[in-house]
C-alpha positions as CSV (number, residue, x, y, z in Angstrom):
1,M,33.0,-1.7,-89.6
2,P,33.2,1.4,-88.3
3,F,30.0,2.0,-88.4
4,L,29.3,-1.3,-86.4
5,T,31.7,-0.1,-83.7
6,M,29.6,3.1,-83.5
7,A,26.4,1.3,-83.0
8,V,27.8,-1.0,-80.2
9,R,29.0,1.9,-78.4
10,Y,25.7,3.6,-78.5
11,W,24.2,0.3,-77.6
12,Y,26.3,0.2,-74.8
13,L,25.5,3.7,-73.4
14,I,22.0,2.6,-74.3
15,V,22.3,-0.1,-72.0
16,I,24.0,1.9,-69.3
17,L,21.5,4.3,-69.0
18,A,18.5,1.9,-69.1
19,L,20.4,0.4,-66.2
20,A,21.1,3.5,-64.4
21,G,17.2,4.3,-64.8
22,V,16.2,0.9,-63.4
23,A,18.8,1.5,-60.9
24,T,17.3,5.0,-59.8
25,Y,13.9,3.1,-59.7
26,Y,14.5,0.4,-57.5
27,H,16.0,2.8,-55.3
28,I,13.6,5.6,-55.1
29,D,10.7,2.5,-54.7
30,R,13.3,0.7,-52.0
31,D,13.3,4.4,-50.2
32,R,9.7,4.2,-50.4
33,V,9.2,0.8,-48.7
34,E,11.8,1.8,-45.7
35,A,9.7,4.7,-45.0
36,R,6.9,2.1,-45.1
37,W,8.3,-0.1,-42.7
38,Q,9.7,2.5,-41.1
39,A,6.2,4.0,-40.2
40,K,5.1,0.8,-39.3
41,W,7.6,0.2,-37.0
42,D,7.0,3.7,-35.1
43,A,3.3,2.9,-34.9
44,R,4.3,-0.6,-33.2
45,D,6.8,1.0,-30.9
46,A,4.1,3.9,-29.8
47,G,1.9,1.6,-29.0
48,E,4.0,-0.7,-27.2
49,A,5.2,2.4,-24.9
50,L,1.2,2.9,-24.4
51,A,0.9,-0.4,-23.5
52,M,4.0,-0.3,-21.3
53,A,2.5,2.9,-19.6
54,K,-0.9,1.9,-19.1
55,A,0.1,-1.2,-17.4
56,A,2.4,0.5,-15.2
57,E,-0.4,2.7,-14.2
58,A,-2.5,-0.3,-13.6
59,S,0.1,-1.8,-11.2
60,R,0.7,1.3,-9.7
61,A,-3.0,1.7,-8.5
62,A,-3.1,-1.9,-7.9
63,Y,-0.2,-1.7,-5.7
64,E,-2.1,1.7,-3.9
65,A,-4.9,-0.7,-3.4
66,A,-2.9,-3.4,-1.6
67,T,-1.0,-0.9,0.6
68,K,-4.4,0.7,1.4
69,R,-6.1,-2.5,2.5
70,N,-2.9,-3.9,4.0
71,Q,-3.2,0.0,6.0
72,E,-6.6,-1.1,7.0
73,V,-6.1,-4.1,8.1
74,E,-3.1,-3.7,10.2
75,A,-5.2,-0.9,11.7
76,K,-7.8,-3.0,12.6
77,L,-5.3,-5.7,14.0
78,H,-3.7,-3.4,16.3
79,D,-7.1,-1.7,17.6
80,T,-8.4,-5.8,18.2
81,E,-5.1,-6.4,20.0
82,T,-5.4,-3.2,22.0
83,Q,-9.0,-4.2,23.0
84,R,-7.9,-7.7,24.2
85,D,-4.9,-6.3,26.1
86,A,-6.9,-4.0,27.7
87,A,-10.0,-6.8,28.4
88,L,-7.0,-9.0,29.8
89,H,-5.4,-6.5,31.9
90,D,-9.1,-5.5,33.3
91,A,-10.0,-8.9,33.9
92,D,-6.3,-9.6,35.6
93,L,-7.1,-6.5,37.7
94,A,-10.8,-7.3,38.3
95,R,-9.4,-10.9,39.3
96,R,-6.7,-10.0,42.0
97,L,-9.4,-7.0,43.4
98,L,-12.4,-10.2,43.8
99,A,-9.4,-12.3,45.4
100,A,-8.6,-9.3,47.7
101,A,-12.5,-9.0,48.8
102,Q,-12.5,-12.6,49.6
103,D,-9.6,-12.9,51.7
104,G,-10.7,-9.9,53.9
105,G,-8.2,-7.0,52.3
106,R,-5.4,-9.3,53.3
107,A,-3.6,-9.8,50.0
108,D,-2.3,-6.6,47.9
109,P,-5.2,-5.9,45.2
110,V,-3.0,-2.7,43.9
111,P,0.0,-2.9,42.3
112,Q,3.0,-0.9,43.7
113,G,3.8,1.8,41.1
114,H,7.3,3.2,41.3
115,D,5.9,6.2,42.3
116,Q,3.7,4.3,44.9
117,P,5.1,4.5,48.7
118,G,3.2,1.0,49.3
119,T,-0.4,-0.2,49.3
120,A,-3.4,1.1,50.7
121,E,-4.7,0.2,54.1
122,A,-6.9,-3.0,54.1
123,G,-10.7,-2.2,54.9
124,P,-13.1,-4.2,56.4
125,P,-14.7,-7.2,54.5
126,G,-17.4,-6.3,52.5
127,R,-19.8,-7.4,50.6
128,T,-18.6,-9.0,47.3
129,E,-21.9,-10.2,45.3
130,G,-22.2,-8.1,42.2
131,I,-18.8,-7.1,42.4
132,G,-17.9,-8.3,39.0
133,E,-20.0,-6.9,37.8
134,R,-19.7,-3.5,39.4
135,L,-16.0,-3.5,37.9
136,A,-16.9,-4.1,34.5
137,A,-19.3,-1.2,34.8
138,Y,-16.2,0.7,36.3
139,F,-14.2,-0.3,33.1
140,A,-16.3,0.1,30.5
141,E,-16.7,3.6,31.8
142,C,-13.0,4.2,32.2
143,R,-12.6,3.1,28.6
144,A,-15.5,5.3,26.9
145,N,-13.8,8.1,28.8
146,A,-10.2,7.3,27.5
147,D,-12.1,7.0,23.9
148,Q,-13.5,10.6,24.3
149,L,-10.4,11.7,25.2
150,D,-8.5,10.4,22.5
151,A,-11.3,11.2,19.8
152,L,-10.8,15.1,21.7
153,L,-7.2,15.2,20.9
154,E,-7.6,14.1,17.4
155,E,-9.5,16.7,16.9
156,L,-7.7,19.6,18.8
157,L,-4.1,18.7,18.0
158,P,-4.6,19.6,14.2
159,Q,-5.6,23.1,15.4
160,L,-2.4,23.7,17.3
């Protein structure tokens, strides 16, 4: 029986060594599998980061384009409102001047400003035919002169 106990001891030793070899193999294989999965996760994370960066860039470009369009629309709207206000002011002034011409100069066609002592003396009643066209031409020339002055200022002010 002593032989049998010695054989059993060797048998246990062989089984333990075999189990240790299998465990080592699975451990090494598990490290390789984990490394492959980690590489896949890293690639996925890099792809997501790239996609997010592209989406952020596209969003920023869309925001800048929308902001530029909004500024252009606001500028056009402001120009339109300015032109409308000027036309209304011109029409009101022309209406008051025509009314004064028809009244024979009795009404006050010129608004009194803070630096004006009073109104101009009324002149003799004259011809009122075509005064509307003459006033419209006068106002158009004034507006054209103001636009030329604005353009000149825009050119000169940056040079100062």
